[in-house]
Phi, psi and omega in degrees: 000328181283320179293325173294319175302312178306309185299317181288325174300314180288330172304316180300315187293317184302309181290334182293317189257000182270097182266329182283118176260323179210143174229118185223138354291149184288341176201168182215196190221142173285158172066042167274156181296319166272098185285359183278122183245130177246118178266123164269133178236133184239138171179167186292117178057032191285348186286343190276359183255156175283149184255124178221133184255136174299165171057034183049034179280134180282145166268118186284328175207136170232120185253125174242149182248185178285359170254115190288000179279352184233137165236149173240112188245120182253124183239163165256115189283345174288344181269003183249118186270340187263171181275338182201163180204169180252139170252119174255141178246124189239148162245100197063233179267008187255130170279121176262339176192156177209161181222137180270112178265131188250138175241105187279171174269132177292148175293137184301140182071020188292324182287340187251017183301148176279159183222175184294157184200184182290002168283345192256167168236125198255132182251115178269121179236137163270112189300326188295340191234022179259294182202150179255098182269341175221102180301337186289347182257005181305328175228140176239137183297336182266006185234129196292313182278123182265158180295136175201090186293344174290344175274119179302323179261012179275180168285125186254341169116348174305139183214186176296321182301321184298322177287316178298323179295343183246024176297329174306314185298314180294324183287314183292335176295331186114000189282141178239353185213137176252126165255111175269124166300159198318123178261001175287159183312122166240103189251041174276165187295324184214171182045023184293351190295329189287329174079011177273001172252055194298152190232352173208117190270357180249016190218138180268143180317118179300345172278349174261336183136217194234166176300330185286321182297316173301322167296323177299315174305314176305307184292323177294326171298314186290335175290341184253014181077020181246177179207163180260132175248133175269138178265117184243138181245111182259343194275333184210161164237173172290149181298331184274007178300135194290338175288328179281324178291347180211071186304135170297319176212151179309322180268027176281331168240164181275133179229136181259139179292334180258014186275191186247159174067191186298325190252010177061058174294123169220133187294143167305149167275347170078003179272076186284354169303324178312344176293336187224000176293117187285345178260010191283146170286140178305318182290325179293314173301318184288316181305317182299308186276322189262343172296151180287137175294333171195175189292337180254020178228088178299145185277121182274144179268095180289350176283348174278122189303326180291318180297309187295323173298316175303314181288324178293308180298317181299318183294317185291321171308312179291319172308315188280317181291314183263000167068057184277158180257005184160171172227154176241129175258133181280144171047045191301324180284359180276351186267168171298112198288323185297313180294324180291329176296326172288325174306299186304310183290328167306317181287308188287330166300321175286327181225088194295332182273357191284142186247138183220121173265131180251140169282110177240081186284080179231160188252349175266125174300339177286324179286331178286308189303326172326319197262354171273144186310133176069027180294133169303326180294328183283352168301338182297332174235020179056047177242140168234122182285340186070003184275123187291326191220155176224165184262133190276084175290345180287311178293324176307318182291314189283322189301303184295320172309315185295331185272347180268329197263153174289150178289131175220192177299317180239017187231158181079213187298341175308325187297327176293315177302309179299327182286320171299319191294350182261007180299339179299341183278343180267140177287333180227085189293325177291346181252048173237155178279120180245133195204161174236005178184154166213199190283355183260351191244168177292148180291129175305318185291338176290314175307326183249015177050045177070010181286110183304333183305317192287318180305313181300312176304309186291325175299318172308313183295304192293326188281345184247342184289166168300154179101191187252111175289134178238136174239145183265129188313138175083352175293328181283357164247011178077031174292147184233175180168140191246096183296318183296323191267312188245007179077187190302319180311317190288344178257008185229038186294160183281138177294125180301128179098356178283342179242147178300131179095348173310146185281339182216143188238111181271348179294335181258109184307338180283342176249008173291149181283167184298326183289315177305321189290327176292331173291305195288321179304312182299314182300318186290327181290311187299315181285333175293317178298313188300332190302326189256008194263083179306328178293332174280324184299299195231006182289165179275174180232144175224117178233164186233143181299150185288141177229129185051044173071015188249119175247129181238138174212153178246152164245139178211152183277163190301329189280359180275131187255109177279132191282119173280328177262104189296341184276349183265122185266009180293139179206136174292121184290330182274067182227167179220126181226140182234125175258125175249125177243129173231122180258110178269004177286145169297327185271156171290153182233127170255131179219160185283130176275359173301333177296338186251017186315319186298335181257356186252006179299118175089001188265139183241334183205164179222149177248126174291108184305327186271315181278331175094348181293145176265129183239142178284126188208147172192173185301340181268349182284165158249159169221154178248133184238137181288160179296144181049057187209173178229163187217115177246115190240123163286116186277133183237000000 
């Protein structure tokens, strides 16, 4: 009895004084460019204790907030000579709890890592809908939503192992970079598969696998000359995030006095042009930026230094730990733009070659280009985002309309021509993401009822135009889905063959249907060819106004001397030129090449990239292109 009482007493003492529940980041690295590290420690009433670090390490700053369950400890890691030290919490002279903090050694060359660029093709995957490689993790006891593939908006069981198992397919397709929608824990009650309402930023969702598997995926991609892009969300978290449930400070998130519920919810008005509108009313601007993206997505206050530091360190932690090749940032203009410029600069200071692309879903190219680093548009309010890359939502909007509409002064193929006519607005036109669909948009193949001809024209355009092409999983096999009628779940269907028992496997070209194979073969040939074409990666563009629904443009290297005087036959022999023709007519079109003479000086033939056939070509020739088709010619 006495032993039993003693055990219970000691257990009570242990529980009473075990204060530390979370430490974030859980570990860090030596020799970072910025040696300052902010360590969040969370535990019941932990701020009432004194903080002492072992080995005479100095606390540079100690921040306690109105919530006694938090302390933020700032140290200079350059002053720490050992691989680990203790964070002790003391009550007088008595240590009531401690945490051993590790400082790891960085991988060689980590700071100078390469990132995605116009040499790459980015493939967007929703992990829950791609392939189920480990059925044992489909449901997790500590995560609310369980796997139920019969629910269109439910968890279906796709995971990291499923992606790893299909890397041969992706590599053979010609993909070089994988963008996964957020893989961190999203423990909301329903529709959690999309991952944008994250509830733990330092943990991979258990239904996808583990942080170790996430690193394994990244490393296996690198072994193939590929890379992993993380989808990062700075604007909002899920309402069930542990930090939201016990806010460090009231202003950690934006709360409205006239808002609803516990947290003062008010929905954003989504008018992000208020970020640079010189005529904007302040109330409209505040509701756009501080309003919530959705009822379960509290809006983070990046202007709070603790929040900004937390987000900055978390992004760097994932880059360093998971050996990432880039970031895609969700809902970029909804954030506090001054704070985000600091966030982006902190990351690119640490990794000078690192690329970050922001989602600025705007339709005016001036509005989109405002967000790219060193934008001339940003000079109107002395703003520089420091954001290397943006997504070309102008081209995304114009492309399907151009292919659907009849030709007119401002309709039809002229829309593509006009879209590229705005390239001068972008400080780095080769570093923008070009696409015709993603996980939030109508499926392109749905718009054109599965007609492969339109897919081929669109793929030709984004694969040969300036910028970084991005394709959405399944489009390369003709996947469709109707967002307008059936919602988001219909544009996020499971990839056929990704689940045991699937009736058909599209991952294997030998078991693809005839329809799937036509989509796949074209995509594979085009992307494989693109890999080694520097002229496509970094070349200049010369385009010609569409005539009879035919749009022609050239990509050429900087060392090509275009003859302005067509009688002057001087031409740099060490050149590379590609001619792209897109015919949106139902009928074949024959056209005279003399119009393109300035780019055809010295050219005698062209090789069709898809068929391999050679075509005799010169400024005096005519060529014919089939209806509703594209032609890519390597000029020789």
